[in-house]
KESE-78035 format. One record per residue (C-alpha): x negated, y, z; residue number from 1. Coordinates in nm, 3 decimals, always signed. Each point is the difference from the previous one (the first is absolute). Layout:
N
<rec <X,Y,Z>,NUM>
...
END
This chain:
413
<rec <+0.000,+0.000,+0.000>,1>
<rec <-0.285,+0.238,+0.085>,2>
<rec <-0.157,-0.067,-0.340>,3>
<rec <+0.333,+0.075,-0.169>,4>
<rec <+0.043,+0.341,+0.163>,5>
<rec <-0.365,+0.084,-0.056>,6>
<rec <+0.042,-0.070,-0.371>,7>
<rec <+0.311,+0.223,-0.019>,8>
<rec <-0.182,+0.286,+0.173>,9>
<rec <-0.300,-0.034,-0.236>,10>
<rec <+0.233,-0.005,-0.301>,11>
<rec <+0.187,+0.313,+0.114>,12>
<rec <-0.331,+0.178,+0.066>,13>
<rec <-0.117,-0.091,-0.349>,14>
<rec <+0.303,+0.172,-0.151>,15>
<rec <-0.096,+0.332,+0.157>,16>
<rec <-0.377,-0.027,-0.037>,17>
<rec <-0.143,+0.217,-0.273>,18>
<rec <-0.179,-0.230,-0.239>,19>
<rec <-0.340,+0.102,-0.132>,20>
<rec <-0.030,-0.114,-0.358>,21>
<rec <-0.326,-0.101,-0.160>,22>
<rec <-0.114,+0.220,-0.284>,23>
<rec <-0.213,-0.172,-0.260>,24>
<rec <-0.132,+0.251,-0.249>,25>
<rec <-0.067,-0.115,-0.351>,26>
<rec <-0.366,-0.087,-0.054>,27>
<rec <-0.216,-0.114,-0.288>,28>
<rec <-0.228,-0.291,+0.085>,29>
<rec <-0.282,-0.171,-0.182>,30>
<rec <+0.083,-0.320,-0.178>,31>
<rec <-0.038,-0.286,+0.249>,32>
<rec <-0.258,-0.275,-0.047>,33>
<rec <+0.146,-0.321,-0.137>,34>
<rec <+0.210,-0.189,+0.253>,35>
<rec <-0.028,-0.379,+0.002>,36>
<rec <+0.312,-0.195,+0.105>,37>
<rec <-0.031,-0.355,+0.125>,38>
<rec <-0.111,-0.222,-0.290>,39>
<rec <+0.272,-0.257,+0.078>,40>
<rec <+0.278,+0.256,-0.052>,41>
<rec <+0.134,-0.021,+0.356>,42>
<rec <+0.091,+0.282,+0.236>,43>
<rec <-0.302,+0.042,+0.235>,44>
<rec <+0.058,-0.107,+0.361>,45>
<rec <-0.321,+0.021,+0.200>,46>
<rec <-0.093,-0.163,+0.330>,47>
<rec <-0.260,+0.204,+0.191>,48>
<rec <-0.242,-0.154,+0.249>,49>
<rec <-0.007,-0.331,-0.181>,50>
<rec <-0.229,-0.182,+0.030>,51>
<rec <-0.300,+0.010,+0.230>,52>
<rec <-0.179,-0.291,+0.172>,53>
<rec <+0.109,-0.250,+0.115>,54>
<rec <+0.310,+0.020,-0.220>,55>
<rec <-0.159,-0.009,-0.346>,56>
<rec <+0.131,-0.343,-0.095>,57>
<rec <+0.252,-0.169,-0.223>,58>
<rec <+0.271,-0.028,+0.262>,59>
<rec <+0.017,+0.372,+0.069>,60>
<rec <-0.009,+0.096,-0.367>,61>
<rec <+0.276,-0.249,-0.075>,62>
<rec <+0.216,+0.145,+0.279>,63>
<rec <-0.061,+0.356,-0.122>,64>
<rec <+0.095,-0.096,-0.356>,65>
<rec <+0.315,-0.177,+0.122>,66>
<rec <+0.094,+0.309,+0.200>,67>
<rec <+0.032,+0.195,-0.324>,68>
<rec <-0.319,+0.207,-0.015>,69>
<rec <-0.210,+0.032,-0.314>,70>
<rec <-0.281,+0.229,+0.124>,71>
<rec <-0.221,-0.031,+0.307>,72>
<rec <-0.201,+0.282,+0.154>,73>
<rec <-0.290,-0.037,+0.241>,74>
<rec <-0.302,+0.174,+0.148>,75>
<rec <-0.275,-0.257,-0.025>,76>
<rec <-0.360,-0.080,-0.080>,77>
<rec <-0.084,-0.094,-0.356>,78>
<rec <-0.032,-0.364,+0.105>,79>
<rec <+0.355,-0.001,+0.141>,80>
<rec <+0.123,+0.188,-0.307>,81>
<rec <-0.151,-0.264,-0.227>,82>
<rec <+0.179,-0.277,+0.191>,83>
<rec <+0.327,+0.195,-0.010>,84>
<rec <-0.037,+0.032,-0.376>,85>
<rec <-0.046,-0.375,-0.035>,86>
<rec <+0.327,-0.073,+0.179>,87>
<rec <+0.176,+0.291,-0.171>,88>
<rec <-0.081,-0.156,-0.338>,89>
<rec <+0.131,-0.337,+0.117>,90>
<rec <+0.330,+0.144,+0.125>,91>
<rec <+0.052,+0.258,-0.275>,92>
<rec <-0.050,+0.301,+0.227>,93>
<rec <-0.175,+0.333,-0.042>,94>
<rec <-0.244,+0.157,+0.243>,95>
<rec <-0.032,+0.352,+0.127>,96>
<rec <-0.353,+0.044,+0.131>,97>
<rec <-0.042,+0.244,+0.286>,98>
<rec <-0.350,+0.139,+0.064>,99>
<rec <+0.116,+0.265,+0.253>,100>
<rec <-0.291,+0.179,+0.161>,101>
<rec <-0.259,-0.217,-0.173>,102>
<rec <-0.035,+0.156,-0.341>,103>
<rec <-0.223,+0.272,-0.133>,104>
<rec <-0.036,+0.077,-0.367>,105>
<rec <-0.270,-0.260,-0.068>,106>
<rec <+0.165,-0.285,+0.189>,107>
<rec <+0.336,+0.076,-0.164>,108>
<rec <-0.158,-0.016,-0.345>,109>
<rec <-0.163,-0.331,+0.095>,110>
<rec <+0.332,-0.141,+0.122>,111>
<rec <+0.183,+0.111,-0.310>,112>
<rec <-0.269,-0.139,-0.227>,113>
<rec <+0.041,-0.338,+0.170>,114>
<rec <+0.379,-0.017,+0.020>,115>
<rec <+0.144,+0.222,-0.275>,116>
<rec <+0.045,-0.289,-0.244>,117>
<rec <+0.140,-0.244,+0.253>,118>
<rec <+0.360,-0.061,-0.116>,119>
<rec <+0.126,-0.031,+0.358>,120>
<rec <-0.133,+0.338,+0.117>,121>
<rec <+0.279,+0.256,-0.033>,122>
<rec <-0.067,+0.280,+0.249>,123>
<rec <-0.266,+0.154,+0.222>,124>
<rec <+0.132,+0.175,+0.313>,125>
<rec <-0.241,+0.290,+0.033>,126>
<rec <+0.131,+0.266,+0.240>,127>
<rec <+0.286,-0.009,+0.249>,128>
<rec <+0.189,+0.315,+0.105>,129>
<rec <-0.248,+0.266,-0.111>,130>
<rec <+0.002,+0.363,+0.105>,131>
<rec <+0.035,+0.251,-0.282>,132>
<rec <-0.367,+0.094,+0.050>,133>
<rec <-0.100,-0.350,-0.118>,134>
<rec <+0.162,+0.025,-0.342>,135>
<rec <-0.312,+0.121,-0.180>,136>
<rec <-0.196,-0.300,+0.131>,137>
<rec <+0.284,-0.234,-0.094>,138>
<rec <+0.002,+0.141,-0.354>,139>
<rec <-0.362,-0.115,-0.027>,140>
<rec <+0.107,-0.355,+0.087>,141>
<rec <+0.279,+0.018,-0.256>,142>
<rec <-0.250,+0.106,-0.267>,143>
<rec <-0.222,-0.298,+0.086>,144>
<rec <+0.294,-0.235,-0.058>,145>
<rec <+0.084,+0.178,-0.324>,146>
<rec <-0.354,-0.057,-0.124>,147>
<rec <-0.099,-0.338,+0.147>,148>
<rec <+0.330,-0.188,+0.051>,149>
<rec <+0.290,+0.166,-0.182>,150>
<rec <+0.200,-0.325,+0.024>,151>
<rec <+0.003,+0.006,+0.385>,152>
<rec <+0.253,+0.210,+0.193>,153>
<rec <-0.164,+0.194,+0.288>,154>
<rec <+0.234,+0.078,+0.293>,155>
<rec <-0.032,+0.335,+0.176>,156>
<rec <+0.284,-0.024,+0.248>,157>
<rec <+0.164,+0.324,+0.114>,158>
<rec <+0.146,+0.108,+0.333>,159>
<rec <+0.378,+0.025,+0.034>,160>
<rec <+0.164,+0.337,+0.063>,161>
<rec <+0.017,-0.060,+0.375>,162>
<rec <-0.235,+0.272,+0.120>,163>
<rec <-0.221,+0.284,-0.119>,164>
<rec <-0.318,-0.022,+0.206>,165>
<rec <-0.134,-0.311,-0.171>,166>
<rec <+0.080,+0.129,-0.349>,167>
<rec <-0.225,+0.305,+0.012>,168>
<rec <+0.286,+0.217,-0.129>,169>
<rec <+0.341,+0.113,+0.123>,170>
<rec <+0.166,-0.115,-0.320>,171>
<rec <+0.056,-0.365,-0.091>,172>
<rec <+0.083,+0.114,-0.352>,173>
<rec <-0.343,+0.164,-0.025>,174>
<rec <-0.163,-0.313,+0.144>,175>
<rec <+0.151,-0.230,-0.264>,176>
<rec <-0.031,+0.249,-0.285>,177>
<rec <-0.369,+0.069,+0.069>,178>
<rec <-0.071,-0.372,+0.030>,179>
<rec <+0.131,-0.053,-0.352>,180>
<rec <-0.170,+0.311,-0.142>,181>
<rec <-0.341,-0.060,+0.159>,182>
<rec <-0.025,-0.381,-0.002>,183>
<rec <+0.211,-0.073,-0.310>,184>
<rec <+0.086,-0.356,+0.109>,185>
<rec <+0.178,-0.257,-0.213>,186>
<rec <+0.272,-0.028,+0.266>,187>
<rec <+0.094,+0.135,+0.343>,188>
<rec <-0.004,-0.215,+0.315>,189>
<rec <+0.145,+0.097,+0.338>,190>
<rec <+0.111,-0.155,+0.329>,191>
<rec <+0.302,+0.088,+0.213>,192>
<rec <+0.152,-0.219,+0.271>,193>
<rec <+0.342,+0.153,+0.072>,194>
<rec <+0.163,-0.234,+0.251>,195>
<rec <-0.100,+0.074,+0.359>,196>
<rec <+0.127,-0.065,+0.351>,197>
<rec <+0.057,+0.268,+0.263>,198>
<rec <-0.078,-0.029,+0.372>,199>
<rec <+0.321,-0.200,+0.053>,200>
<rec <-0.088,-0.241,-0.278>,201>
<rec <+0.268,+0.136,-0.236>,202>
<rec <-0.099,+0.005,-0.364>,203>
<rec <+0.015,+0.306,-0.221>,204>
<rec <-0.111,+0.098,-0.350>,205>
<rec <-0.260,+0.277,-0.010>,206>
<rec <+0.106,+0.261,-0.257>,207>
<rec <-0.366,+0.028,-0.097>,208>
<rec <+0.083,-0.293,-0.229>,209>
<rec <+0.218,+0.215,-0.222>,210>
<rec <-0.230,+0.301,-0.018>,211>
<rec <-0.288,-0.229,-0.095>,212>
<rec <+0.200,-0.177,-0.269>,213>
<rec <+0.143,+0.323,-0.140>,214>
<rec <-0.346,+0.153,-0.048>,215>
<rec <-0.185,-0.313,-0.112>,216>
<rec <+0.265,-0.103,-0.253>,217>
<rec <+0.038,+0.353,-0.138>,218>
<rec <-0.372,+0.045,-0.066>,219>
<rec <-0.032,-0.355,-0.133>,220>
<rec <+0.272,+0.069,-0.253>,221>
<rec <-0.133,+0.346,-0.088>,222>
<rec <-0.354,-0.130,-0.054>,223>
<rec <+0.116,-0.315,-0.184>,224>
<rec <-0.152,-0.261,+0.230>,225>
<rec <+0.145,-0.271,+0.227>,226>
<rec <-0.012,-0.007,+0.379>,227>
<rec <-0.054,-0.280,+0.249>,228>
<rec <+0.140,-0.047,+0.351>,229>
<rec <-0.145,-0.152,+0.317>,230>
<rec <+0.266,-0.136,+0.234>,231>
<rec <-0.034,-0.130,+0.356>,232>
<rec <+0.017,-0.369,+0.089>,233>
<rec <-0.133,-0.010,+0.355>,234>
<rec <+0.083,+0.137,+0.344>,235>
<rec <-0.216,+0.265,+0.166>,236>
<rec <+0.029,+0.325,+0.197>,237>
<rec <+0.353,+0.140,-0.055>,238>
<rec <+0.066,-0.229,-0.295>,239>
<rec <+0.233,-0.289,+0.095>,240>
<rec <-0.022,-0.367,-0.086>,241>
<rec <+0.070,-0.047,-0.373>,242>
<rec <+0.346,-0.123,-0.090>,243>
<rec <+0.180,-0.091,-0.320>,244>
<rec <+0.163,+0.343,+0.007>,245>
<rec <-0.313,+0.203,+0.069>,246>
<rec <-0.205,-0.161,-0.278>,247>
<rec <+0.287,-0.004,-0.249>,248>
<rec <+0.074,+0.367,+0.066>,249>
<rec <-0.363,+0.098,-0.059>,250>
<rec <-0.007,-0.197,-0.324>,251>
<rec <+0.320,+0.125,-0.157>,252>
<rec <-0.013,+0.362,+0.118>,253>
<rec <-0.340,+0.030,-0.170>,254>
<rec <+0.131,-0.182,-0.308>,255>
<rec <+0.291,+0.246,-0.012>,256>
<rec <-0.255,+0.276,-0.066>,257>
<rec <-0.188,-0.210,-0.256>,258>
<rec <-0.303,-0.158,+0.170>,259>
<rec <-0.195,-0.244,-0.217>,260>
<rec <-0.179,-0.202,+0.270>,261>
<rec <+0.095,-0.124,+0.346>,262>
<rec <-0.296,-0.048,+0.233>,263>
<rec <+0.061,-0.169,+0.335>,264>
<rec <-0.207,+0.131,+0.289>,265>
<rec <-0.088,-0.250,+0.132>,266>
<rec <+0.006,-0.368,-0.098>,267>
<rec <-0.260,-0.110,+0.255>,268>
<rec <-0.079,+0.136,+0.343>,269>
<rec <-0.220,+0.312,-0.040>,270>
<rec <-0.359,-0.088,+0.086>,271>
<rec <-0.056,+0.347,+0.149>,272>
<rec <+0.263,-0.058,+0.272>,273>
<rec <-0.223,-0.047,+0.304>,274>
<rec <+0.266,+0.103,+0.255>,275>
<rec <+0.273,-0.237,-0.120>,276>
<rec <+0.232,+0.286,-0.095>,277>
<rec <+0.114,-0.175,-0.318>,278>
<rec <+0.222,-0.307,-0.026>,279>
<rec <+0.268,-0.166,-0.213>,280>
<rec <-0.188,+0.023,-0.330>,281>
<rec <+0.082,-0.258,-0.266>,282>
<rec <-0.263,-0.232,+0.145>,283>
<rec <-0.136,+0.027,+0.353>,284>
<rec <-0.355,+0.012,+0.136>,285>
<rec <-0.035,-0.375,-0.035>,286>
<rec <+0.130,+0.000,-0.356>,287>
<rec <+0.337,-0.149,+0.090>,288>
<rec <+0.319,+0.100,-0.177>,289>
<rec <+0.224,+0.234,+0.199>,290>
<rec <+0.367,+0.097,-0.020>,291>
<rec <-0.112,+0.289,-0.220>,292>
<rec <-0.133,-0.252,-0.253>,293>
<rec <+0.339,-0.164,-0.046>,294>
<rec <+0.182,+0.335,-0.010>,295>
<rec <-0.239,+0.124,-0.268>,296>
<rec <+0.021,-0.323,-0.197>,297>
<rec <+0.380,+0.022,-0.018>,298>
<rec <-0.009,+0.367,-0.102>,299>
<rec <-0.264,-0.051,-0.269>,300>
<rec <+0.180,-0.307,-0.132>,301>
<rec <+0.305,+0.219,-0.059>,302>
<rec <-0.210,+0.284,-0.140>,303>
<rec <-0.177,-0.220,-0.255>,304>
<rec <+0.339,-0.070,-0.163>,305>
<rec <+0.044,+0.371,-0.079>,306>
<rec <-0.359,+0.124,-0.020>,307>
<rec <+0.032,+0.055,-0.375>,308>
<rec <+0.268,+0.262,+0.065>,309>
<rec <-0.239,+0.212,+0.208>,310>
<rec <-0.321,-0.052,-0.194>,311>
<rec <-0.045,+0.305,-0.225>,312>
<rec <+0.335,+0.142,+0.115>,313>
<rec <+0.090,+0.359,-0.083>,314>
<rec <+0.178,+0.186,+0.280>,315>
<rec <+0.271,+0.224,-0.144>,316>
<rec <+0.120,+0.141,+0.331>,317>
<rec <-0.053,-0.079,+0.367>,318>
<rec <+0.162,+0.158,+0.303>,319>
<rec <+0.196,-0.057,+0.319>,320>
<rec <+0.367,-0.037,+0.087>,321>
<rec <+0.188,+0.062,+0.325>,322>
<rec <-0.307,+0.119,+0.195>,323>
<rec <-0.254,+0.216,-0.184>,324>
<rec <-0.349,+0.012,+0.160>,325>
<rec <-0.195,+0.321,+0.012>,326>
<rec <-0.212,+0.043,-0.315>,327>
<rec <+0.228,-0.237,-0.196>,328>
<rec <+0.288,+0.062,-0.236>,329>
<rec <+0.352,-0.131,-0.024>,330>
<rec <+0.079,-0.262,-0.261>,331>
<rec <+0.257,+0.208,-0.185>,332>
<rec <-0.087,-0.055,-0.365>,333>
<rec <+0.189,-0.319,-0.071>,334>
<rec <-0.059,-0.244,-0.286>,335>
<rec <+0.240,+0.052,-0.292>,336>
<rec <+0.221,-0.295,+0.087>,337>
<rec <+0.017,+0.067,+0.375>,338>
<rec <+0.274,+0.232,+0.123>,339>
<rec <-0.081,+0.005,+0.372>,340>
<rec <-0.212,-0.166,+0.269>,341>
<rec <+0.112,+0.013,+0.362>,342>
<rec <-0.155,-0.155,+0.309>,343>
<rec <+0.136,-0.041,+0.351>,344>
<rec <-0.197,+0.027,+0.323>,345>
<rec <-0.237,+0.277,+0.097>,346>
<rec <-0.351,-0.096,-0.107>,347>
<rec <+0.045,+0.000,-0.376>,348>
<rec <-0.192,-0.168,-0.278>,349>
<rec <-0.256,+0.079,-0.266>,350>
<rec <+0.132,-0.051,-0.353>,351>
<rec <-0.207,-0.047,-0.314>,352>
<rec <+0.123,+0.008,-0.360>,353>
<rec <-0.269,-0.149,-0.221>,354>
<rec <-0.047,-0.174,-0.328>,355>
<rec <-0.222,-0.270,-0.139>,356>
<rec <-0.009,-0.048,-0.374>,357>
<rec <+0.361,+0.019,-0.123>,358>
<rec <+0.175,-0.061,+0.335>,359>
<rec <+0.089,+0.232,+0.285>,360>
<rec <+0.029,-0.083,+0.369>,361>
<rec <+0.125,+0.145,+0.326>,362>
<rec <-0.185,-0.087,+0.322>,363>
<rec <+0.159,+0.090,+0.335>,364>
<rec <-0.219,-0.046,+0.311>,365>
<rec <+0.152,+0.031,+0.348>,366>
<rec <-0.165,+0.233,+0.252>,367>
<rec <+0.217,-0.140,+0.280>,368>
<rec <-0.203,-0.215,+0.238>,369>
<rec <+0.290,-0.151,+0.194>,370>
<rec <+0.332,+0.016,-0.187>,371>
<rec <+0.160,-0.134,-0.318>,372>
<rec <+0.172,+0.277,-0.196>,373>
<rec <+0.267,+0.012,-0.270>,374>
<rec <-0.125,+0.105,-0.343>,375>
<rec <+0.250,+0.106,-0.265>,376>
<rec <-0.100,+0.045,-0.364>,377>
<rec <+0.264,+0.120,-0.245>,378>
<rec <-0.082,-0.046,-0.366>,379>
<rec <+0.137,+0.207,-0.285>,380>
<rec <+0.192,-0.121,-0.306>,381>
<rec <+0.073,-0.338,+0.158>,382>
<rec <-0.364,-0.104,-0.011>,383>
<rec <-0.103,-0.281,+0.228>,384>
<rec <-0.323,-0.052,+0.192>,385>
<rec <-0.236,-0.293,+0.003>,386>
<rec <-0.123,-0.078,+0.352>,387>
<rec <-0.322,-0.188,+0.073>,388>
<rec <+0.107,-0.298,+0.211>,389>
<rec <-0.337,-0.164,+0.056>,390>
<rec <+0.026,-0.210,-0.315>,391>
<rec <+0.117,+0.229,-0.278>,392>
<rec <+0.202,+0.312,-0.074>,393>
<rec <+0.362,-0.106,+0.027>,394>
<rec <+0.296,+0.209,-0.115>,395>
<rec <+0.190,+0.164,+0.287>,396>
<rec <+0.336,+0.171,-0.038>,397>
<rec <+0.045,+0.122,+0.357>,398>
<rec <-0.114,+0.345,+0.111>,399>
<rec <-0.089,-0.061,+0.366>,400>
<rec <-0.311,-0.173,+0.131>,401>
<rec <-0.167,-0.069,+0.333>,402>
<rec <-0.345,+0.155,+0.042>,403>
<rec <-0.177,-0.180,+0.283>,404>
<rec <-0.259,+0.160,+0.232>,405>
<rec <-0.329,+0.080,-0.178>,406>
<rec <+0.123,-0.204,-0.296>,407>
<rec <+0.054,+0.089,-0.362>,408>
<rec <+0.251,-0.047,-0.280>,409>
<rec <-0.117,-0.008,-0.359>,410>
<rec <+0.232,+0.057,-0.294>,411>
<rec <-0.044,-0.017,-0.375>,412>
<rec <+0.207,+0.286,-0.138>,413>
END
């Protein structure tokens, strides 16, 4: 009951809160270096912190593959990287090498010379959450990849829009814009972990999620390059134990804005965690499968059935209904054959109208953590919708649907 009244109060407050909109000024950017999608044509789903000793063996690679991942990322010695590559080849996986803190110009060139032609090397994670003052140095790394390994995607992963001190500027727009202008990367990578727990253990969605996605997606589209998303798959600090809802929400809210890679942080237990602050990753410290493994496996099994819809998608319009976060816009430009979209409850949903090839889709993602809400979609001219039911898009002639907590509904329109 307390949660119910708290939600009503927050909803009423949101109606009277002046919303600050994000202004993205038109910019002209350099042509991006060539971007290399996965050679097997799949949507990239990366498992970070996989694998380090003693888990570099066939059993763990087989389990990772069966979970639905196709890319592994790790911070290892060259010997461990070589062994990872052997198993990656066997299980049809791709590797993201991660030489954080160990690479100067000469060692990077040596690494690239050795691995650039390995068909299972796909990315190099180079810099995580840089300050704006580091962009000139990062541009030097990007130029090395352009010259020595143009077929390898370097990751320079950006901060979310959750603070200003770490950015080196008061403007997240300036942070992302300058990154693209100075570094000229092939794609943009960022992390943002929106689901948190307060002091009473109640979950909430940090609105930083929407500001981050608004800015990242806008500049990605303007500069004609894709963006990638890190999502959280462990428990630590104020971040609660992963659930089906929390992981699914992170996946599909990012997909609503057009992300082209989902990177799970983390698959294994972080090796830097000396104080045991982290738990509930996809495998535990001993390499055993956890509840998070089975949750992730089910979600990725479902996702693989529709991955082709999201790979190379073009977002036509994305916005929010019922509850509009600060910095975001209302979804009020409807597809031609949709007359109205209405949602019950107080927390709202993010709605994405996108197309892929000759088909158009409508994705509705619940922002309600606890309640199922009624969704009503009225079509025009007696059109009917096709609803994804887990197997295929089946014709539906009703207008009312149930949108479960942190779940999604996907329609072909």
